[in-house]
GUDOFI-931978 format. One line per 5 residues: for each residue x negated, y, z of C-alpha. Coordinates in steps of 0.5 Angstrom, whole numbers. Layout:
N
X/Y/Z  ... .
//
This chain:
395
100/-215/-15  95/-214/-21  90/-209/-22  94/-207/-27  101/-206/-23 .
96/-202/-18  93/-197/-23  100/-196/-25  103/-195/-18  97/-190/-17 .
98/-186/-23  106/-186/-22  104/-182/-14  99/-178/-17  104/-175/-22 .
110/-176/-17  107/-172/-11  106/-166/-14  113/-164/-14  115/-166/-8 .
111/-159/-6  116/-155/-11  122/-152/-8  127/-148/-11  127/-140/-11 .
133/-139/-6  132/-132/-5  132/-131/-12  137/-125/-16  139/-126/-23 .
136/-121/-28  144/-119/-30  145/-118/-22  140/-112/-22  140/-106/-23 .
133/-101/-24  132/-95/-22  127/-91/-26  128/-85/-22  127/-82/-16 .
131/-75/-14  129/-73/-5  132/-67/-3  133/-64/5  140/-64/7 .
144/-63/14  144/-69/14  137/-72/14  136/-73/6  139/-73/0 .
137/-78/-4  139/-79/-12  138/-85/-15  138/-86/-24  140/-92/-26 .
140/-94/-34  147/-97/-36  146/-104/-39  153/-105/-41  152/-98/-45 .
146/-101/-49  146/-103/-56  142/-109/-58  136/-108/-62  136/-100/-61 .
131/-97/-56  136/-94/-51  143/-94/-54  146/-89/-57  151/-83/-53 .
155/-81/-59  159/-88/-59  158/-91/-52  157/-85/-48  151/-84/-45 .
146/-90/-43  144/-87/-36  148/-84/-29  146/-82/-22  148/-84/-16 .
147/-80/-9  148/-81/-2  145/-78/4  143/-80/10  138/-79/17 .
133/-83/14  131/-85/5  133/-92/9  140/-91/11  141/-87/4 .
140/-93/-1  143/-97/3  150/-93/3  147/-93/-5  147/-100/-5 .
154/-101/-2  158/-98/-8  155/-102/-13  155/-110/-16  148/-110/-18 .
143/-111/-13  137/-105/-13  131/-106/-15  125/-101/-15  120/-104/-20 .
121/-100/-26  121/-94/-22  117/-89/-25  118/-83/-23  119/-80/-16 .
120/-72/-15  122/-69/-9  126/-62/-8  121/-56/-5  125/-56/2 .
123/-63/3  117/-62/1  116/-56/6  118/-60/12  113/-66/9 .
113/-72/4  111/-77/10  116/-81/10  118/-81/3  110/-84/3 .
113/-89/8  117/-91/4  113/-93/-3  108/-97/2  113/-101/5 .
117/-103/-1  113/-109/-4  116/-108/-11  115/-101/-11  109/-99/-17 .
104/-95/-14  103/-92/-21  109/-88/-20  109/-81/-22  111/-75/-16 .
113/-69/-18  115/-63/-14  122/-59/-16  123/-51/-17  129/-52/-12 .
133/-58/-11  130/-64/-14  138/-66/-16  138/-60/-21  135/-64/-25 .
141/-69/-27  145/-63/-30  139/-62/-35  141/-64/-42  137/-70/-46 .
136/-68/-53  129/-71/-55  129/-76/-51  134/-82/-49  133/-82/-42 .
130/-77/-37  125/-81/-34  121/-81/-41  121/-73/-42  117/-73/-34 .
113/-79/-36  111/-76/-43  108/-70/-39  104/-75/-34  101/-80/-42 .
99/-73/-45  96/-69/-39  100/-63/-40  100/-62/-32  96/-65/-26 .
98/-73/-25  100/-75/-19  100/-82/-17  103/-85/-11  97/-89/-10 .
93/-82/-10  98/-79/-5  96/-86/-1  90/-85/-1  90/-77/2 .
94/-79/7  88/-83/9  83/-77/9  88/-72/12  94/-72/7 .
91/-65/3  93/-67/-5  96/-63/-11  102/-65/-13  105/-62/-21 .
111/-57/-20  117/-57/-25  120/-52/-27  128/-51/-29  130/-45/-34 .
136/-43/-39  135/-43/-46  139/-43/-52  138/-49/-57  139/-48/-64 .
141/-56/-65  146/-55/-59  150/-50/-63  146/-44/-60  149/-46/-52 .
145/-44/-47  142/-49/-43  138/-51/-38  131/-53/-40  125/-58/-36 .
119/-55/-36  112/-56/-33  110/-49/-28  103/-51/-25  102/-54/-18 .
103/-55/-12  98/-55/-6  99/-60/0  96/-59/7  97/-65/12 .
102/-68/7  107/-61/8  107/-56/2  103/-50/3  104/-47/-3 .
103/-46/-10  98/-46/-16  99/-42/-22  99/-45/-30  92/-42/-31 .
89/-44/-24  92/-51/-25  88/-52/-31  82/-50/-27  84/-57/-22 .
85/-61/-28  78/-59/-31  76/-60/-24  79/-67/-23  77/-68/-31 .
83/-69/-34  84/-64/-39  85/-67/-45  88/-64/-52  88/-57/-49 .
88/-51/-53  83/-46/-50  82/-39/-54  75/-34/-54  73/-28/-57 .
68/-28/-62  61/-25/-60  60/-21/-67  67/-17/-68  71/-19/-61 .
76/-23/-65  79/-30/-63  77/-37/-64  82/-43/-62  78/-49/-60 .
81/-56/-58  79/-60/-52  78/-67/-54  77/-70/-48  73/-68/-41 .
69/-72/-36  67/-69/-28  63/-72/-24  62/-70/-17  55/-70/-13 .
55/-68/-5  49/-66/-3  47/-64/5  41/-60/7  41/-58/14 .
47/-55/16  49/-54/8  54/-59/5  54/-57/-3  59/-61/-8 .
55/-61/-16  62/-62/-20  59/-64/-26  64/-63/-32  63/-64/-39 .
68/-64/-45  68/-63/-53  71/-58/-57  74/-58/-63  75/-51/-68 .
83/-51/-70  83/-44/-72  79/-38/-73  80/-30/-73  72/-28/-74 .
68/-28/-80  63/-30/-75  58/-35/-79  59/-42/-77  53/-45/-80 .
49/-41/-76  47/-46/-69  45/-39/-65  52/-36/-67  55/-43/-64 .
51/-44/-58  54/-37/-56  62/-40/-57  59/-46/-53  57/-41/-48 .
63/-37/-47  67/-43/-47  63/-45/-41  64/-39/-37  71/-38/-38 .
72/-46/-36  68/-44/-31  72/-38/-28  78/-43/-28  75/-48/-24 .
72/-43/-19  79/-39/-18  83/-46/-16  77/-48/-11  77/-41/-8 .
85/-42/-7  84/-48/-5  79/-46/1  83/-41/2  89/-45/5 .
84/-49/8  86/-56/4  82/-60/1  86/-62/-5  81/-65/-10 .
79/-70/-4  72/-68/-3  72/-71/4  72/-78/0  66/-77/-4 .
62/-75/3  65/-80/6  62/-85/0  55/-82/-1  54/-81/7 .
58/-84/11  55/-81/19  56/-75/16  63/-75/14  64/-79/21 .
61/-72/24  66/-68/20  72/-71/20  75/-68/27  74/-60/24 .
73/-62/17  79/-56/14  74/-51/18  68/-54/15  71/-54/8 .
74/-47/9  67/-43/12  61/-47/10  62/-52/5  60/-49/-3 .
63/-52/-9  59/-51/-15  61/-52/-23  57/-54/-28  60/-55/-34 .
57/-57/-41  61/-56/-47  59/-59/-54  63/-56/-60  63/-62/-65 .
67/-60/-70  69/-54/-75  72/-57/-81  71/-57/-88  71/-49/-88 .
65/-45/-86  69/-39/-87  76/-36/-85  81/-37/-91  82/-30/-94 .
86/-27/-99  81/-23/-104  82/-20/-111  78/-24/-116  77/-21/-124 .
//
């Protein structure tokens, strides 16, 4: 064999050997044979768990349109409900009734019924953590009653129910809590805060003024050791959002220091930083919060071109935000629930101190720990008008 032929054989072997290690996807499931879960609804039942899954219906989706239409082809989604002793059993019963393989790769929202939340969400987090296709950025909500009640909510603004709940998270209308946040909280005792939904009845003009159910947000739910303990109203929930640095595009009103008339501001963006300080037996958490505000309307004759008056307005905003933050902190301490995960900051800054305090952390948090908010708000935009619009008679 010549040298040239040897080179050809070597090149052939180098090109052929990698193909030996290539294998087929023997366990793959074609896309057309999959059914993608968008929402999971979980309720307590006599058997154990009532599981409701929401699926889009591919046969009702029109090519070229996002989500299909409800007028010609019917609703482009459906719900399937089964009960079982646990989530796994109910899930298998649903799978046995449909022709496609269930996958959780596109699950975006999990809603937990109030009664089930009182018993604890440990089983839910266990299922999420062990399901390899489940995304850890899935949002969790608590329903005011049964989670399954959401299936009766008419969809008006969006095409799919999941889009409504995702908008709450995207626009920071309420607390943004993901499966990842809950799993991290479970490591530090299971104290957490979840957004709370509400279902009310309204007359909707676009639906011929018929009374229909309407989905919205209504504060937040406090969990202690993974179980629903109590709830925060909307006012207290916004204080919690300030602490977590998740306040954005929120309206806040203060009284003018000159005539007491309201001025309305829009909070553009907020950032928070939590610093634990240990001095002897005293533990203090400092929450540094900064935000920018824009004036959106004024009914006061306050001279906005006066820097001293602007400083007074900024201080009024700071005082109002600190009151909200202190109210949320007070509620969490009274319930002995470290919903802001202050223990994780202590563990990060001073691991030996956390190791010593961990066995009785809730009592320490309730009795000895101090949480001090420090807020700084800067008014950056006042608009093009220096004075409020007034109708005046001119000669």
